[in-house]
C-alpha positions in Angstrom: 15.5 -27.1 -25.7 19.0 -27.3 -27.3 20.2 -23.8 -28.0 23.4 -22.5 -29.6 24.7 -18.9 -30.3 26.3 -17.9 -33.6 28.1 -14.6 -32.7 29.7 -12.1 -35.0 29.7 -8.6 -36.4 28.2 -9.7 -39.7 29.0 -6.5 -41.5 27.4 -7.7 -43.7 26.2 -11.3 -43.5 27.6 -13.5 -46.3 26.6 -16.9 -47.7 29.6 -18.3 -45.7 27.8 -17.1 -42.5 24.6 -18.5 -43.7 26.1 -21.9 -44.4 27.1 -22.1 -40.8 23.8 -20.7 -39.5 21.7 -23.2 -41.6 23.7 -26.2 -40.7 23.5 -25.3 -37.0 19.7 -24.8 -37.4 19.6 -28.5 -38.4 21.4 -29.6 -35.3 19.8 -27.3 -32.6 16.3 -26.4 -31.6 17.1 -22.7 -31.6 20.1 -20.8 -33.2 20.6 -17.3 -31.7 22.5 -15.1 -34.1 24.1 -12.6 -31.9 25.2 -9.4 -33.6 28.2 -7.8 -31.8 27.9 -4.1 -31.0 31.7 -3.2 -31.3 32.1 0.5 -30.3 35.7 0.4 -31.3 35.0 -0.4 -34.9 33.3 1.7 -37.6 30.8 -0.5 -39.3 29.4 0.0 -42.8 25.9 -1.0 -41.5 24.4 0.0 -38.0 23.9 -2.9 -35.7 20.0 -2.7 -36.3 20.6 -2.8 -40.2 22.8 -5.9 -39.8 20.3 -7.6 -37.4 17.4 -6.8 -39.8 19.3 -8.2 -42.8 20.1 -11.5 -40.9 16.4 -11.8 -39.7 15.2 -11.4 -43.2 17.5 -13.9 -44.8 17.1 -16.5 -42.1 13.3 -16.2 -41.8 12.7 -19.4 -43.8 14.6 -21.5 -41.2 12.0 -21.1 -38.5 14.3 -21.6 -35.5 16.6 -18.5 -35.8 16.5 -15.7 -33.3 18.5 -12.6 -34.1 19.7 -10.6 -31.1 22.3 -7.9 -30.4 25.0 -7.8 -27.7 27.8 -5.8 -26.4 30.9 -7.4 -24.4 32.1 -10.9 -24.0 30.2 -13.7 -25.9 30.4 -15.8 -22.8 28.8 -13.2 -20.7 26.0 -13.1 -23.2 25.7 -16.9 -23.2 25.5 -16.9 -19.3 22.7 -14.2 -19.4 20.7 -16.1 -22.1 21.4 -19.6 -20.7 23.0 -20.7 -23.9 25.7 -23.5 -23.3 27.4 -23.7 -26.8 28.9 -21.3 -29.4 29.1 -22.3 -32.9 32.1 -20.9 -35.1 32.9 -21.6 -38.6 36.5 -22.3 -39.7 37.6 -21.2 -43.1 41.4 -22.1 -42.7 44.1 -23.2 -40.4 44.7 -19.5 -39.3 41.1 -19.3 -38.1 41.5 -22.5 -36.0 44.5 -21.2 -34.1 42.6 -18.0 -33.0 39.3 -19.7 -32.5 40.9 -22.6 -30.5 42.5 -20.0 -28.1 39.0 -18.3 -27.7 37.3 -21.6 -27.2 39.6 -22.6 -24.4 39.2 -19.3 -22.7 35.5 -19.3 -23.0 35.4 -22.8 -21.5 37.8 -21.6 -18.6 35.9 -18.6 -17.6 32.3 -19.7 -18.1 32.1 -23.4 -19.0 30.7 -22.6 -22.4 31.5 -25.2 -25.1 32.5 -24.2 -28.6 31.5 -26.2 -31.8 33.7 -25.7 -34.8 32.2 -26.3 -38.2 34.4 -26.5 -41.3 33.1 -23.9 -43.8 31.7 -25.3 -47.1 34.7 -25.0 -49.5 32.5 -23.0 -51.8 32.5 -20.2 -49.3 35.9 -20.6 -47.6 37.4 -17.5 -49.2 34.5 -15.2 -48.1 34.7 -12.4 -45.5 32.7 -9.4 -45.0 35.6 -7.1 -45.5 36.4 -8.7 -48.8 32.7 -8.4 -50.0 32.9 -4.6 -49.1 36.2 -4.1 -50.9 35.1 -5.8 -54.1 31.8 -3.9 -54.2 33.6 -0.6 -53.4 35.7 -1.1 -56.6 32.8 -2.0 -58.7 33.2 -5.9 -58.6 30.4 -8.3 -58.7 29.7 -10.4 -55.6 26.4 -12.1 -56.9 26.0 -15.5 -55.4 28.3 -14.7 -52.6 25.8 -12.7 -50.4 22.1 -12.9 -50.2 20.4 -10.6 -53.0 19.1 -8.1 -50.4 22.5 -7.8 -48.9 24.0 -7.3 -52.4 21.6 -4.6 -53.1 22.3 -2.7 -49.8 26.0 -3.0 -50.3 26.0 -1.6 -53.7 23.6 1.3 -52.7 25.8 2.1 -49.7 29.2 1.7 -51.2 28.5 3.2 -54.7 26.6 6.2 -53.4 23.1 5.2 -54.2 22.0 5.1 -50.5 
């Protein structure tokens, strides 16, 4: 079975993330979306909430597994016997950082990295930008899944 991991904090998942996840699901038998537990970062949604949202919006693909992890992605890959990491690239600045990470991951664990250029329709998206726009009452319809949009509005505009 060909497996790949798509790691990230996904706080929250955006349509840009889903673009990469869905395209990877067509290339691999199983895509593990691994939600990072980052104890040094204050997240808007708990790791369980983020994992649940991803599971809900990727259910239709049929070959997506959602998991949570703490630590280095390559350690997770070794533990789960996953030889490839998939990463989306939005801009040249992403490439510089991701290339360095890919080279380190290969050096310390032999894990390969597949870079996918993000669909230009979503190249400007980031979770932090989505939170900021909603926080100030802006509309992000069509940029995140509907359930994520609802939960963002509820959480950031005090309806939660």
